[in-house]
N, C-alpha and C positions, 0 to 999 in steps of 0.2 A: 970626882969634885961633886960636893953636894950644891943643889940649886935650891932654893927657898921657894915654894911656889904660893903666892898669896892669893885670896880670893878673887882679887881682881884678874889675875893672868888667868883664871878659869872663867871667869863670867863671859858670857855671850856677847858678842857685840851688838851695840843698838840697834833695832830696825831702820833701815832706809827710811828716809823721808817720802811720804806719798804724795806724788804730782798730783793733788784734788783737781786741779784744774783743766784735768784731761778725763776721759770716763776711766773707773776704776771698780773691779769687783769687791763683791763682800769680804771675798777671803783676803784679798789684798787690804783691805780696812782693816781685818782682824789682825794679820800680821804688822801691821803699822799702829795697833792699837786704838784705833778708832772706830771699833764696833759700834760702841753704845752711842756713840754720836751720828750715826746715822738715823736714828730714830727721831733726831733733832730736825728743825729748819735750816741747818747747816747746810745740809744735802739732799739733794732732788733724784729720786730714782728715774733713770732712763728708760732703762729694758728691766726683765726680772734678775734681781742680783746684780745688776749694774747701776752706780751714782757718778754723781758729778757735783763740783761744789756749786751750792745755790746760786752764788754770785755769778757764774759764768754763763753768756748768753748761748741758747742751745742752737747749735746749726746743724745743716746737713752733712756736713764732715764730720763733726763729733759723734753724730748718730751711726754715723758709716763706722766710727772705729768702735764706740760701743758695740756693735751688732758683730763686730770680728774678734771681740776679746774671749769670746767661747772657742775659738776655732783656732786651728795651727796656724802659723805665721804664712802658709801659702795659699791659705785662703784668701778672697777678695770680696768686696761689697759689690753687689750687681745689682742688676734689673731698677726697680723704683728707688734702691737706695742709692745706687751710682747715679741714677738720673738726677737725682735731688741733689747730690754733692756736685755735679757738674751745672748746676743751674738750669736746667732744661725746663720746657713750661709743660711738664706733664700734668695732665688732670690728677685728681685726688686719689692716692692709691694708697692705704693705708698699709701699716706692716712695714718689717725690714727684710732683706735679701741678703743673703751670703752664698756664695758659689765655693765648693772644694774639689780638690782633684781626686780623692779617692771616695768610694761609698764608706768604708771605714771610719772616715772623719767627718761623716755627716752627724748630726746632733739635733734632737726633739726638741724643739723651745716653743712655746705658745705665742712668742711675741718674732720670731724669726722665722723666716722660709729658708731651709736650706737646700741649695740646688747641687747638683754633681756634673761636673764636666772634665773630660779629658783634658782640656786645655782651653784657654782663653788670652785676649789680648787687654794686658791691665797696665795702668798707668799709677803714679801716685799723686795725691793731693795732700800737701801738708803732711807727709809722712804715711799718708791712710791709704793701702790698695784698693783701687777700684777698677771697675771696667772701664775699658776705653770708650771712646764715644763710640767709634763703629761698632764696637760690640755691645754698648748698651742699644744701638738701633735695633739689631737683630734679636735681642733679649726683650726688648719691649714689643716686639711685630706681634706676638700671639695675644698679647694683652691689652693691645690699643685698637682703636679702629684706624681704617686707612686715613682718613683725614689728620687724626690725632698726630699718627706716624709721621705724615707729610710736614704737619707744623713742627714736630721735633727734627726731623732733617733739613729744613729750610732755616730752622734756628742754628744748628750746628753748622750748616755751611756759612751762616751769614755772620757768625761770631769768630771763623777761621778755626772751629773745632775739627771740621774735617773738610777735604776736599770732594768736591760733587762727584768728579769722574772716579775717584777712590771708592767711596761710599758705593756706588753703582757696582763696581767690580767686586767689592768685598759681597756684596749681596748676591752677585751672582755665581759666585764659588761657595755661598753658605749652603750648609743643609740643616734637615732638622725641620721639627712643626713651624716655626716662624720664618723660616727662609721664603717661601711664595709670597707671603703677605709682605716681608722686606722688600723684595723685589721689586713688586707693584708699588709700594710708596715710594721706594728709590726713584721709580723712573718718572714721579712728578716732582721729586724735589727741585728747587731753582734757586739761582744766585739772587744776591740784592734784594732780598725779602727783608721788611724792616719789622713787621710785628706778626703774631700769630692769626689776627684777624685778616690779616692781609693774606695769607695763606687759605684763611677758609673760603673767604670771598671768590678768589682763584679759581679754587678747588668745587665749589658750586658751581661755576662756570663751565669747567671742563669736564665735570662728571654729568653735566646736561648736554654735551656733545656739541657745544657752540666754541668758535674759536679762540684759541690761547692766547690772552692779552698780553701784551710786551708790560714787564713790572720795572716800575720805578722808571721809566721812561723821561728824559728830557728833552722838553719841546722847547722850538725856537718861536717867539712869539714877538710883536712889535715893542713889548715893554721889556724884553730880555729873555733870558731863558728860563723856564721854570722845571721843575720836576714833578710828576703824578704818580701815584699809586700803580695803576693800572690804564692800558690804553689801547686802543686799536687805530693805526695811523690812518689807514685808507679811509675806515668810516670817520675818523674825526672824532673818535669818543673816548671820552676819561671817565674812570671810574676812581672815586676818592673815598676811603673809610674815615668815619668821623666817630671816634669813640669817647667823644666829650659826652657827658650829660649835664653840664651847664658852661657858661662862657669863664673858661680857666683865667684869661688874661685877654682883657680889652684889645692891647697892642696884637696880640695873635689873631683877635677874630677880626679883626680888621683886616690883617695881612691875607687872610685866608678867602674873604670875600673879594679883596682887589686881584687876588691870581685867579679865582673864578670870572671875574669879569674878563679880566684881559684874554682868558682863553675863548669865553663865549664870543667876545668881540672879534675874534681871528676865525669865526665861521666852525669853531671847535664845540661840542656840546657836552657838558660836564654831567654827571648824575654821582649824587653823595648818597652812601651806602650806610647806614649805622647798624648797629649788632641786632635790633629789632628787624629789620631787612634779611638778616641772615639766619636767625634761629625762629624766630618767629613768622614772617612773611616771605620765605625763600622763594615761594612760586611765583609772588607777584614781582619780587628782585628780578627773577630770571626772564617774566614775560616782558618786563618792561625794557631788559637788555636786549633781548632777544628781537623785540619790534624794531628798537633803534639800529640795531646792526642791520637789520634787513633795510631799513629805510634808508640808510646812510651809505647802503652799497658795501658793506665789508664782504670780501670773497668767502668762500667756504661756508657760509651760515645756513644749516640745513632747515627744511619749510616748517620742520617741527622738533619741539625738544626731547630730547632723550629723557627717560625715566629714571636712570642709573643714580642720579643725585638723592632721590626720595629715600633711600635708606639711610642715608648719612645725614640729611636735613630734613627731619621729619615736621619741623615748624609747629607752629602754636605751642610751644611748651615754655618754661620758664628759660630764661636767657641769662649770661653773665659773660661779659666781654673781656678778653684777655690779651 
């Protein structure tokens, strides 16, 4: 039997439509017939040779997906890229990071740092493979200061991304260049911390050798139960971090004043610390806390403050609260 084959029977199938709402490569754009449009304002370059529809907001997860496009499916976004995808409060760390399982899979790219590991703990966010929170903590350890790393740990525990004990055990079993720093930072990680600046204030205190304060303590007062950022119950001393640069709401401001008046009427002393007291004048902040703890009889207060804090809080520089 003879079959008449028309031109349509021999034609190649049309290219599959390209989802430009997700990162795509130049090669994918060429296959979809969009190569010339990449030079228009319809698309934005994310990384070298990787694009996105200009109308789509760029998120950390999309950047992680973009960074993974040149690598095999077993790779995952790691280090700062994973931290941003997990919404961790890291300091500015430019560039994207990817980890692969084999040295043969490494690629040299000017905008992506490629790491090699024999294994790692990986989760998926919106279908994108990224390092797990515990893994990120270990990956960031060689690249962050002790205080910044504790900020990350407090945040992860507070958001339920990791369990504090589990994080500590994971770091104890870890090896490699970041393991000692990770173990040191994990020992300072605490629960119920509500902001990075609360972490920084607590670390300023403990690195100075002062007794560690209770975090977000609930105190019974004549006007009712109140919660405060940091406190020492024996000394009846409370520390409150205030990050406002102006009165945001009159009602909130008046409520805070009432809280402070109530606790001081009950023989407690409250000290309000701002970003300036942490970043620019940490020595003055410590001197005041030290003096009050001694005066008010807190046990375990040294006669002199240790100098360990100075490497982490040099003071007198520019500051930005987070």
